[in-house]
VOPAGU-2260 file (C-alpha; in pm, 1 decimal, decimal comma):
REM VOPAGU-2260
SITE   aa  ch    i         X         Y         Z
SITE  MET   A    0    -869,4   -3388,5   -8149,4
SITE  LYS   A    1    -651,0   -3154,8   -7956,0
SITE  LEU   A    2    -939,1   -3007,1   -7754,1
SITE  ILE   A    3    -865,7   -2715,4   -7498,0
SITE  THR   A    4   -1151,6   -2679,7   -7300,3
SITE  ARG   A    5   -1296,4   -2329,2   -7152,1
SITE  ALA   A    6   -1155,4   -2385,9   -6828,3
SITE  GLN   A    7    -816,2   -2489,7   -6968,6
SITE  TRP   A    8    -774,5   -2142,2   -7143,8
SITE  GLY   A    9    -917,3   -1951,5   -6870,8
SITE  ALA   A   10   -1275,3   -1906,6   -6943,7
SITE  PRO   A   11   -1574,5   -1998,7   -6707,1
SITE  ALA   A   12   -1651,7   -2368,1   -6716,7
SITE  GLN   A   13   -1986,6   -2301,1   -6888,9
SITE  SER   A   14   -2103,0   -2036,5   -7131,3
SITE  ALA   A   15   -2364,3   -1789,9   -7065,5
SITE  ALA   A   16   -2480,9   -1778,9   -7407,5
SITE  SER   A   17   -2849,2   -1913,4   -7478,1
SITE  PRO   A   18   -2884,0   -2282,8   -7514,4
SITE  ILE   A   19   -2973,6   -2424,1   -7853,6
SITE  ALA   A   20   -3096,7   -2785,7   -7956,2
SITE  SER   A   21   -2941,6   -2815,9   -8315,5
SITE  THR   A   22   -2838,4   -2621,3   -8628,1
SITE  ARG   A   23   -2818,1   -2648,0   -8977,5
SITE  GLY   A   24   -2436,5   -2655,6   -8987,8
SITE  VAL   A   25   -2145,6   -2473,1   -8924,3
SITE  LYS   A   26   -2015,1   -2113,3   -9063,9
SITE  VAL   A   27   -1643,0   -2047,9   -9064,3
SITE  HIS   A   28   -1515,0   -1744,4   -8953,3
SITE  TYR   A   29   -1151,5   -1573,1   -8912,8
SITE  VAL   A   30   -1021,7   -1292,7   -8694,7
SITE  GLY   A   31    -987,2   -1041,9   -8980,9
SITE  SER   A   32    -771,0    -804,2   -8836,8
SITE  ALA   A   33    -378,2    -842,3   -8811,7
SITE  TYR   A   34    -273,7   -1161,4   -8667,9
SITE  PRO   A   35      89,8   -1254,0   -8642,4
SITE  ALA   A   36     189,1   -1625,6   -8645,4
SITE  ARG   A   37     311,5   -1742,0   -8268,1
SITE  ALA   A   38     429,7   -2014,0   -8087,1
SITE  HIS   A   39     158,2   -2250,5   -7931,1
SITE  ASP   A   40     204,5   -2141,7   -7611,3
SITE  ARG   A   41      88,8   -1788,3   -7696,7
SITE  CYS   A   42    -243,8   -1922,1   -7889,6
SITE  ASP   A   43    -446,8   -1905,7   -7558,1
SITE  ASP   A   44    -358,7   -1546,2   -7496,3
SITE  ALA   A   45    -506,8   -1461,7   -7839,5
SITE  VAL   A   46    -828,8   -1651,0   -7737,3
SITE  ARG   A   47    -834,1   -1464,9   -7407,1
SITE  SER   A   48    -807,7   -1123,2   -7578,9
SITE  ILE   A   49   -1061,7   -1205,8   -7845,2
SITE  ARG   A   50   -1316,2   -1280,4   -7553,3
SITE  THR   A   51   -1215,6    -967,0   -7358,6
SITE  THR   A   52   -1283,0    -747,9   -7673,5
SITE  HIS   A   53   -1600,3    -916,6   -7740,8
SITE  LEU   A   54   -1730,7    -875,2   -7381,6
SITE  ASN   A   55   -1624,3    -498,0   -7375,7
SITE  ASP   A   56   -1806,6    -445,1   -7712,7
SITE  PRO   A   57   -2070,1    -166,3   -7627,6
SITE  ASP   A   58   -2253,5    -212,4   -7944,7
SITE  GLN   A   59   -2306,1    -613,3   -7985,5
SITE  ASN   A   60   -2365,8    -683,1   -7583,4
SITE  TYR   A   61   -2199,3   -1002,3   -7597,2
SITE  VAL   A   62   -2237,8   -1242,5   -7302,6
SITE  ASP   A   63   -1926,3   -1434,7   -7379,7
SITE  ILE   A   64   -1646,0   -1486,7   -7695,1
SITE  ALA   A   65   -1880,3   -1480,9   -7993,7
SITE  TYR   A   66   -1714,1   -1815,1   -8162,4
SITE  ASN   A   67   -1855,9   -2165,3   -8062,1
SITE  MET   A   68   -1490,6   -2326,3   -8119,3
SITE  LEU   A   69   -1156,1   -2150,3   -8222,4
SITE  VAL   A   70    -864,8   -2327,6   -8414,4
SITE  CYS   A   71    -490,5   -2219,0   -8411,2
SITE  GLU   A   72    -224,3   -2257,4   -8638,8
SITE  HIS   A   73    -105,6   -2566,8   -8471,4
SITE  GLY   A   74    -417,2   -2741,9   -8492,6
SITE  HIS   A   75    -544,2   -2707,6   -8169,0
SITE  VAL   A   76    -911,6   -2660,5   -8096,6
SITE  PHE   A   77   -1023,6   -2421,1   -7824,8
SITE  GLU   A   78   -1377,5   -2451,7   -7673,1
SITE  GLY   A   79   -1557,1   -2113,0   -7711,2
SITE  ARG   A   80   -1921,3   -2103,9   -7642,0
SITE  GLY   A   81   -1904,1   -2471,3   -7736,3
SITE  ALA   A   82   -2174,3   -2730,0   -7840,5
SITE  LEU   A   83   -2545,6   -2649,9   -7787,6
SITE  ARG   A   84   -2480,4   -2277,8   -7727,9
SITE  ARG   A   85   -2608,5   -2012,3   -7972,9
SITE  SER   A   86   -2329,4   -1848,0   -8155,9
SITE  GLY   A   87   -2273,9   -1445,4   -8132,6
SITE  ALA   A   88   -2067,0   -1421,7   -8446,8
SITE  ASN   A   89   -2276,6   -1469,4   -8734,8
SITE  GLY   A   90   -2438,2   -1136,1   -8789,1
SITE  SER   A   91   -2812,5   -1179,0   -8680,4
SITE  THR   A   92   -3009,3   -1378,4   -8405,3
SITE  ALA   A   93   -3143,2   -1583,0   -8711,8
SITE  LEU   A   94   -2800,5   -1626,7   -8850,7
SITE  ASN   A   95   -2661,0   -1716,3   -8476,8
SITE  THR   A   96   -2960,7   -1950,8   -8460,5
SITE  ASP   A   97   -2892,7   -2136,9   -8765,9
SITE  HIS   A   98   -2522,7   -2225,9   -8780,5
SITE  TYR   A   99   -2254,0   -2255,5   -8501,9
SITE  ALA   A  100   -1948,8   -2006,8   -8560,7
SITE  VAL   A  101   -1590,8   -2172,2   -8581,5
SITE  CYS   A  102   -1314,5   -1916,9   -8605,5
SITE  ALA   A  103    -971,5   -1955,9   -8757,0
SITE  LEU   A  104    -686,4   -1773,7   -8570,4
SITE  LEU   A  105    -610,0   -1620,2   -8927,4
SITE  GLY   A  106    -587,0   -1239,5   -9007,8
SITE  LYS   A  107    -640,9   -1002,9   -9289,0
SITE  THR   A  108    -254,4    -973,0   -9257,3
SITE  GLY   A  109      37,5   -1140,4   -9079,7
SITE  LEU   A  110     -59,3   -1496,4   -9086,8
SITE  THR   A  111    -328,4   -1517,8   -9372,2
SITE  GLN   A  112    -281,7   -1858,1   -9493,5
SITE  PRO   A  113    -431,7   -2158,4   -9317,7
SITE  THR   A  114    -188,1   -2427,3   -9206,2
SITE  ASP   A  115    -266,2   -2819,1   -9283,8
SITE  ALA   A  116    -259,7   -2836,2   -8907,3
SITE  MET   A  117    -514,6   -2552,0   -8904,5
SITE  LEU   A  118    -743,6   -2702,6   -9168,8
SITE  GLY   A  119    -723,2   -3037,6   -8981,3
SITE  GLY   A  120    -843,9   -2857,1   -8663,6
SITE  LEU   A  121   -1123,7   -2713,6   -8842,8
SITE  ARG   A  122   -1242,2   -3015,0   -8955,1
SITE  ASP   A  123   -1216,8   -3162,1   -8601,3
SITE  ALA   A  124   -1420,0   -2884,3   -8472,9
SITE  ILE   A  125   -1691,1   -2903,9   -8741,7
SITE  GLU   A  126   -1712,9   -3288,0   -8667,7
SITE  TYR   A  127   -1698,1   -3196,8   -8288,0
SITE  LEU   A  128   -2023,8   -2971,9   -8333,1
SITE  ARG   A  129   -2194,8   -3245,3   -8545,9
SITE  GLU   A  130   -2149,4   -3521,4   -8279,3
SITE  ARG   A  131   -2182,2   -3330,7   -7973,8
SITE  GLY   A  132   -2412,4   -3024,5   -8069,1
SITE  LYS   A  133   -2656,3   -3179,9   -8360,3
SITE  ALA   A  134   -2499,6   -2946,3   -8629,7
SITE  GLY   A  135   -2607,2   -3045,8   -8970,1
SITE  THR   A  136   -2389,0   -3089,9   -9272,7
SITE  GLU   A  137   -2394,8   -2747,9   -9383,5
SITE  ILE   A  138   -2019,7   -2566,4   -9413,6
SITE  LYS   A  139   -2044,4   -2207,7   -9532,9
SITE  GLY   A  140   -1836,1   -1891,1   -9470,2
SITE  HIS   A  141   -1943,2   -1607,7   -9260,9
SITE  ARG   A  142   -1999,1   -1412,7   -9597,7
SITE  ASP   A  143   -2275,3   -1647,9   -9716,3
SITE  GLY   A  144   -2593,9   -1460,8   -9591,7
SITE  PHE   A  145   -2364,7   -1161,1   -9419,2
SITE  ALA   A  146   -2194,9    -863,3   -9612,5
SITE  THR   A  147   -1846,6    -925,6   -9482,8
SITE  GLU   A  148   -1528,0   -1035,6   -9621,8
SITE  CYS   A  149   -1492,5   -1279,4   -9347,1
SITE  PRO   A  150   -1343,5   -1547,8   -9359,3
SITE  GLY   A  151   -1123,5   -1428,1   -9612,1
SITE  GLU   A  152   -1021,7   -1553,0   -9966,9
SITE  PRO   A  153    -795,2   -1834,8   -9882,4
SITE  LEU   A  154    -995,8   -1990,8   -9615,1
SITE  TYR   A  155   -1331,6   -1929,4   -9813,0
SITE  ALA   A  156   -1189,3   -2109,6  -10104,3
SITE  TRP   A  157   -1122,0   -2403,3   -9859,1
SITE  VAL   A  158   -1480,2   -2377,5   -9753,1
SITE  ARG   A  159   -1598,6   -2378,7  -10131,5
SITE  ARG   A  160   -1409,1   -2687,2  -10195,5
SITE  GLY   A  161   -1614,4   -2889,4   -9924,2
SITE  ALA   A  162   -1358,4   -2820,9   -9642,2
SITE  PRO   A  163   -1134,3   -3115,6   -9689,1
SITE  ARG   A  164    -881,7   -3242,4   -9458,9
SITE  PRO   A  165    -544,9   -3201,8   -9575,4
SITE  GLY   A  166    -465,3   -3466,2   -9826,5
SITE  GLY   A  167    -816,2   -3406,9   -9982,2
SITE  THR   A  168   -1040,7   -3610,7   -9798,7
SITE  VAL   A  169   -1369,9   -3514,5   -9673,2
SITE  ARG   A  170   -1583,3   -3738,3   -9439,7
SITE  PRO   A  171   -1897,3   -3809,9   -9635,0
SITE  PRO   A  172   -2204,3   -3634,6   -9492,7
SITE  SER   A  173   -2467,6   -3806,4   -9328,8
SITE  LYS   A  174   -2809,9   -3804,4   -9506,0
SITE  PRO   A  175   -3001,5   -3501,2   -9386,4
SITE  PRO   A  176   -3304,5   -3598,5   -9172,9
SITE  ALA   A  177   -3641,8   -3598,4   -9353,8
SITE  TYR   A  178   -3781,9   -3384,9   -9093,6
SITE  GLU   A  179   -3680,2   -3102,1   -8886,8
SITE  PRO   A  180   -3548,4   -3175,3   -8570,4
SITE  TYR   A  181   -3695,7   -3023,6   -8265,2
SITE  PRO   A  182   -3551,7   -2682,5   -8204,7
SITE  GLY   A  183   -3617,3   -2655,1   -7852,3
SITE  ALA   A  184   -3917,1   -2422,1   -7662,3
SITE  ALA   A  185   -3684,7   -2089,0   -7668,9
SITE  PHE   A  186   -3687,1   -2116,0   -8025,4
SITE  PHE   A  187   -4049,5   -2020,4   -8047,4
SITE  ALA   A  188   -4032,1   -1685,0   -7922,5
SITE  PRO   A  189   -4234,6   -1372,6   -8038,7
SITE  GLY   A  190   -4072,5   -1210,6   -8359,6
SITE  ARG   A  191   -3844,5   -1524,1   -8432,0
SITE  ARG   A  192   -3809,2   -1565,6   -8796,4
SITE  SER   A  193   -3706,8   -1888,4   -8969,9
SITE  PRO   A  194   -3832,0   -2077,8   -9274,7
SITE  VAL   A  195   -3883,4   -2377,2   -9016,5
SITE  ILE   A  196   -4165,9   -2184,4   -8889,5
SITE  THR   A  197   -4318,3   -2133,9   -9233,8
SITE  ALA   A  198   -4288,4   -2493,2   -9275,5
SITE  MET   A  199   -4442,4   -2579,3   -8923,5
SITE  GLY   A  200   -4749,0   -2338,6   -9043,2
SITE  ARG   A  201   -4811,1   -2519,9   -9336,9
SITE  ARG   A  202   -4812,7   -2880,3   -9176,4
SITE  LEU   A  203   -5064,5   -2746,5   -8928,4
SITE  VAL   A  204   -5276,5   -2594,9   -9205,1
SITE  ALA   A  205   -5258,9   -2956,5   -9382,0
SITE  GLU   A  206   -5342,7   -3118,0   -9058,4
SITE  GLY   A  207   -5681,9   -2886,5   -9020,8
SITE  CYS   A  208   -5540,1   -2697,6   -8736,9
SITE  GLY   A  209   -5451,6   -2344,3   -8909,7
SITE  ARG   A  210   -5573,1   -2065,8   -8744,9
SITE  TYR   A  211   -5434,0   -1819,9   -8974,7
SITE  GLN   A  212   -5601,8   -1490,0   -9139,9
SITE  SER   A  213   -5307,8   -1498,1   -9376,1
SITE  GLY   A  214   -5007,9   -1693,4   -9396,3
SITE  PRO   A  215   -4835,7   -1880,7   -9265,7
SITE  GLY   A  216   -4509,6   -1673,1   -9287,1
SITE  PRO   A  217   -4152,7   -1695,9   -9135,6
SITE  ARG   A  218   -4203,1   -1489,3   -8862,9
SITE  TRP   A  219   -4376,9   -1666,5   -8509,6
SITE  THR   A  220   -4698,4   -1510,2   -8428,6
SITE  GLU   A  221   -4997,4   -1559,8   -8228,9
SITE  ALA   A  222   -5158,6   -1720,8   -8508,4
SITE  ASP   A  223   -4895,6   -1978,5   -8485,9
SITE  ARG   A  224   -4919,6   -2014,2   -8131,7
SITE  ARG   A  225   -5310,7   -2070,6   -8156,3
SITE  SER   A  226   -5280,9   -2302,2   -8455,7
SITE  TYR   A  227   -5015,1   -2499,7   -8255,1
SITE  ALA   A  228   -5242,8   -2516,5   -7953,4
SITE  ALA   A  229   -5495,3   -2685,8   -8178,8
SITE  TRP   A  230   -5258,6   -2942,7   -8294,0
SITE  GLN   A  231   -5165,4   -3003,4   -7955,4
SITE  ARG   A  232   -5565,6   -3062,1   -7858,7
SITE  ARG   A  233   -5589,4   -3278,2   -8155,4
SITE  LEU   A  234   -5319,9   -3494,5   -7970,9
SITE  GLY   A  235   -5492,9   -3507,8   -7652,9
SITE  HIS   A  236   -5306,3   -3257,1   -7452,1
SITE  THR   A  237   -5498,8   -3032,9   -7194,2
SITE  GLY   A  238   -5415,3   -2721,8   -7000,4
SITE  GLN   A  239   -5044,6   -2634,9   -7008,8
SITE  ALA   A  240   -4960,7   -2903,7   -7215,6
SITE  ALA   A  241   -5178,3   -2743,1   -7500,3
SITE  ASP   A  242   -5006,9   -2384,7   -7465,1
SITE  GLY   A  243   -4931,5   -2335,5   -7833,4
SITE  ILE   A  244   -4552,4   -2373,7   -7753,4
SITE  PRO   A  245   -4423,5   -2678,8   -7952,9
SITE  GLY   A  246   -4292,9   -2975,5   -7742,0
SITE  PRO   A  247   -4059,4   -3258,1   -7873,2
SITE  ASP   A  248   -4333,9   -3520,0   -7866,0
SITE  SER   A  249   -4590,3   -3302,1   -8039,1
SITE  TRP   A  250   -4303,6   -3163,5   -8273,8
SITE  ALA   A  251   -4213,1   -3516,2   -8364,6
SITE  ARG   A  252   -4543,3   -3629,1   -8442,3
SITE  LEU   A  253   -4635,5   -3312,2   -8675,5
SITE  LYS   A  254   -4334,1   -3424,6   -8904,6
SITE  VAL   A  255   -4225,9   -3066,2   -9014,7
SITE  PRO   A  256   -4027,7   -3116,5   -9348,4
SITE  ASN   A  257   -3672,8   -3037,1   -9346,8
SITE  THR   A  258   -3616,6   -2699,1   -9531,0
């Protein structure tokens, strides 16, 4: 893997984006606007330009470049937000929580066809996020779950083929875990929507700890917090350790099924 760190391309060494414990996988993006082919010594200029554009976007209120990783036509992988940081590119808080974002430096006009080196770099980035960022096995396009043309037809066709390396090989995906990994305390914020929260609520009901008048549903509510606090007390926790916010130990013992 030909990795170019944030510091090497001119960004602060650590992203200001919110931490994240894991994701379901990765979504593939492209730049979308016109993007001309260029010599490799100008690719870092493109990455810096994208970050500047994102930071100056008055509507999105980005805290950093939106992508976790970016890949140039020469196969080099630029560290964006990096591993274990929530994406800003997938379209909503929930979508950004569910998947990392990897962007190919590819345009709607100009350079529109991914090179073999770029496809190899995209696979490198995906596998890096699996190993360093606990990304799951899903590989999707930005358009999956969000109304957009991204990542363009050529790149999306590659995603639908299973995102093979040049030559047609794909590393066999690891078997998904039977239970949902702990997503971190910050995941359980008021209003958060995720099927993981529904699955958690059903397990709490099954354990006799449900404190719901209706549901459980996909949105984190006060009823979820009360129900989880009952589970924590069941495990012998008291005080702040039974505040209703899932921790890694109580979460592992609840065994929320993989959704």
